[in-house]
C-alpha positions as CSV (number, residue, x, y, z in Angstrom):
1,M,148.7,107.6,108.7
2,A,148.6,106.0,105.2
3,G,148.2,102.3,105.0
4,P,151.0,100.2,103.6
5,L,149.3,99.7,100.3
6,D,148.7,103.4,99.6
7,P,151.3,105.1,97.3
8,I,154.5,106.1,99.0
9,V,157.0,108.3,97.1
10,V,160.6,107.8,98.1
11,P,163.2,110.3,96.9
12,D,166.5,108.6,95.9
13,A,169.2,110.0,98.2
14,T,171.9,109.5,95.6
15,S,170.2,110.7,92.4
16,D,167.3,112.6,91.0
17,A,165.2,109.5,90.7
18,T,162.1,108.7,92.8
19,M,160.5,105.4,93.7
20,V,156.8,104.8,94.0
21,V,155.8,102.0,96.4
22,A,152.1,101.0,96.0
23,S,149.5,98.4,95.4
24,P,148.7,97.6,91.8
25,T,145.0,98.4,92.4
26,I,145.8,101.9,93.7
27,V,147.9,103.0,90.7
28,P,146.8,100.7,87.9
29,D,148.4,102.8,85.1
30,L,151.8,102.7,86.8
31,W,151.4,99.0,87.4
32,R,150.8,98.5,83.7
33,Q,153.9,100.5,82.9
34,Y,155.9,98.5,85.3
35,L,154.7,95.2,83.7
36,D,155.6,96.5,80.3
37,G,159.1,97.4,81.4
38,A,159.6,94.1,83.1
39,H,158.3,92.2,80.1
40,A,160.7,94.1,77.8
41,A,163.7,93.5,80.1
42,Y,162.9,89.7,80.5
43,S,162.3,89.3,76.8
44,A,165.6,90.9,76.0
45,R,167.3,88.2,78.0
46,G,165.2,85.5,76.5
47,V,163.7,84.5,79.8
48,D,160.2,86.1,79.5
49,D,158.6,82.8,80.6
50,A,160.2,83.4,84.0
51,L,158.2,86.6,84.4
52,D,154.9,84.6,84.1
53,Y,153.3,87.7,82.7
54,D,149.8,86.3,82.1
55,A,149.6,85.0,85.7
56,I,150.7,88.2,87.4
57,S,149.3,90.9,85.1
58,D,146.0,91.4,87.0
59,G,148.0,92.3,90.1
60,S,146.1,89.9,92.4
61,S,149.2,88.0,93.5
62,T,151.2,91.2,94.2
63,T,150.9,92.9,97.6
64,L,152.9,95.9,96.5
65,F,155.4,96.9,93.8
66,C,158.2,99.4,93.5
67,A,158.7,101.5,90.4
68,V,161.8,103.6,89.9
69,L,161.1,106.8,87.9
70,D,163.6,109.0,86.2
71,T,163.2,112.8,86.0
72,A,161.0,112.5,83.0
73,G,158.6,110.2,84.8
74,G,159.6,107.1,82.9
75,I,160.1,103.7,84.7
76,V,163.7,102.6,84.6
77,G,163.4,99.7,87.0
78,G,161.2,97.9,89.5
79,L,160.2,94.9,91.5
80,R,157.1,93.4,93.0
81,V,156.3,91.8,96.4
82,Q,154.2,88.7,97.2
83,G,153.1,87.7,100.7
84,P,153.3,87.7,103.6
85,Y,153.1,83.9,103.3
86,T,151.5,81.5,105.7
87,L,152.8,78.3,104.0
88,P,156.1,77.5,102.3
89,H,154.5,76.3,99.1
90,Q,153.0,79.8,98.5
91,S,156.4,80.8,97.5
92,H,157.2,80.8,93.8
93,A,160.8,79.8,94.7
94,V,159.5,76.3,95.6
95,T,158.5,75.7,92.0
96,E,161.8,77.0,90.8
97,W,163.5,74.1,92.6
98,D,161.1,71.4,91.3
99,G,163.0,68.3,90.6
100,Q,166.3,69.8,91.9
101,P,168.4,69.0,94.9
102,G,167.8,71.5,97.6
103,Q,164.0,71.9,97.4
104,S,163.5,70.3,100.8
105,E,166.1,72.6,102.3
106,L,164.4,75.6,100.7
107,I,161.1,74.6,102.1
108,R,162.6,74.2,105.6
109,A,164.3,77.6,105.3
110,I,161.1,79.3,104.3
111,G,159.1,77.5,107.0
112,A,161.5,78.6,109.7
113,R,160.9,82.3,108.8
114,L,157.1,82.3,108.5
115,A,156.4,83.1,112.1
116,G,158.3,86.4,111.8
117,G,156.6,87.3,108.6
118,L,158.0,86.5,105.2
119,I,157.6,88.3,101.8
120,E,159.1,87.4,98.5
121,V,160.5,89.8,95.9
122,K,159.9,88.8,92.2
123,S,160.1,90.3,88.7
124,A,162.9,92.7,89.5
125,F,164.3,94.5,86.5
126,V,166.4,97.5,85.3
127,D,166.1,99.0,81.9
128,P,169.5,98.4,80.4
129,T,169.0,101.2,77.9
130,S,168.6,103.8,80.5
131,S,171.4,106.2,81.4
132,D,170.1,105.8,85.0
133,A,170.4,102.0,85.0
134,A,173.2,101.8,87.6
135,A,171.4,104.2,89.9
136,A,168.1,102.3,89.5
137,A,169.8,99.0,90.4
138,G,171.3,100.5,93.5
139,F,167.9,102.0,94.5
140,L,166.2,98.7,94.2
141,A,168.9,97.0,96.3
142,R,168.0,99.5,99.1
143,T,164.3,98.6,99.2
144,P,164.3,95.8,101.8
145,L,164.0,98.1,104.8
146,I,161.0,99.9,103.2
147,V,159.1,96.9,101.9
148,M,159.5,94.8,105.1
149,A,158.4,97.7,107.2
150,A,155.5,98.4,104.9
151,T,154.3,94.8,105.1
152,G,155.0,94.3,108.8
153,T,157.4,91.5,108.1
154,R,160.9,90.5,109.4
155,H,162.1,88.4,106.5
156,M,162.3,88.7,102.8
157,L,163.2,86.1,100.1
158,A,164.4,86.5,96.6
159,T,165.9,84.1,94.1
160,A,168.6,85.5,91.9
161,A,171.3,84.5,89.5
162,D,175.0,84.9,90.2
163,Y,175.3,88.1,88.3
164,V,173.0,90.1,90.5
165,L,173.8,88.6,93.9
166,A,176.5,91.1,94.8
167,R,174.2,94.0,94.3
168,W,171.5,92.4,96.4
169,E,174.0,91.5,99.1
170,S,174.9,95.2,99.4
171,G,171.4,95.8,100.8
172,G,171.7,93.1,103.5
173,G,170.7,89.9,101.6
174,R,172.5,86.7,102.3
175,V,172.6,83.6,100.2
176,D,171.5,80.4,102.0
177,T,174.5,78.2,101.1
178,D,172.7,75.2,102.5
179,I,170.4,75.3,99.5
180,P,172.1,74.1,96.2
181,Y,171.5,76.4,93.2
182,T,168.8,75.6,90.6
183,P,169.3,76.0,86.9
184,Y,166.3,78.4,86.6
185,P,164.9,79.6,84.3
186,D,167.3,77.5,82.2
187,E,170.8,76.0,82.2
188,R,172.4,79.4,81.6
189,Y,171.6,80.5,85.1
190,R,172.7,79.4,88.6
191,T,169.8,80.7,90.7
192,Q,170.2,80.8,94.4
193,A,168.0,81.6,97.4
194,M,168.7,84.8,99.3
195,F,167.1,85.9,102.5
196,W,167.0,89.3,104.4
197,D,166.4,89.7,108.1
198,R,165.1,93.1,109.1
199,D,166.7,92.8,112.5
200,L,170.1,92.2,111.0
201,L,170.1,94.6,108.1
202,A,172.4,97.1,109.9
203,R,174.9,94.3,110.4
204,H,174.6,92.7,106.9
205,A,174.3,95.6,104.6
206,K,177.3,97.4,103.2
207,P,177.8,100.3,105.7
208,S,177.5,103.1,103.1
209,V,174.4,101.4,101.6
210,W,172.9,101.0,105.1
211,R,173.4,104.7,105.8
212,T,171.6,105.6,102.5
213,M,168.8,103.1,103.3
214,C,168.2,104.8,106.6
215,T,168.2,108.3,105.0
216,E,165.6,107.2,102.5
217,F,163.6,105.3,105.2
218,R,163.4,108.3,107.5
219,Q,161.9,110.4,104.7
220,I,158.8,108.2,104.5
221,S,158.7,106.2,107.8
222,H,155.8,108.3,109.1
223,T,153.5,106.8,106.5
224,F,153.3,103.4,108.1
225,D,154.1,101.5,111.3
226,A,157.9,101.1,111.2
227,G,157.8,98.7,114.1
228,S,161.1,98.3,115.9
229,V,163.4,99.4,113.0
230,D,166.2,101.5,114.4
231,V,167.5,104.0,111.8
232,A,169.0,106.5,114.3
C-alpha cells in the first residue's frame, strides 16, 4: 500500500483530465510546474504577494499538492496542502486576519478542530486561458475527500474570496459566519474562512458533486488508509 505522500493519479470522472496528488519532494519537476502556474495566475490578478512564492517554493511547508493535468500533460490548475497542524498559529489564515476583527474567533475555530486533524488548503489556482478551466475548477472542488483521507484528517480549512466560495461549497465546504471577513490580500477582496468536515461531506456537498467525489475516491482509495469514509 502506497504512503499518502507517494504519487496518486486520479482520473477525472467528468472529463479527460487527471489529477496527480503527491509530495513536492517525490515529483519535483511537477511541483515546479505547479508553482509556475500558480505564480502566473496570481500575478494576472495582481495578488502575487499572497502566493508567498519565495517562502513556499522549496516545498518544505507543503505536505502534498494536487495538479490537474489536461490531455497534453499540461497543468491547468492545482492547490497545495499544509498540515496537519498542532497549533492554531501554524495556519497561514491567522496572519491573514492580523489586525482585523475576527482573528480570535478564527483561532478558536481552528483550535476546536485540531484534535480531529486539520489541514489547510493554499495556493489554489485555475489557468483562465485553458479551455478546460471550468472542469479543472470543478475537479479541485472535489479534492477534500481525497486529501483528508490521504493525510488522515477529519477537517480542512481554506480561505477564499466571495467569487470562489460557491464552487468550494459544492464540495462540502461551509463558511464560518461567526468569523468576519478580512480584506485579504487587499481591499478588493472579502476573504472568508471555510471549513470541511470529512464526517459531514455526504450531507454538505451538492448531491451530484458528492456522487462524483465518491466515484473518484473509489478509484484510488486502495492506495492509503481511507479510515471510516463511507462512499458506498
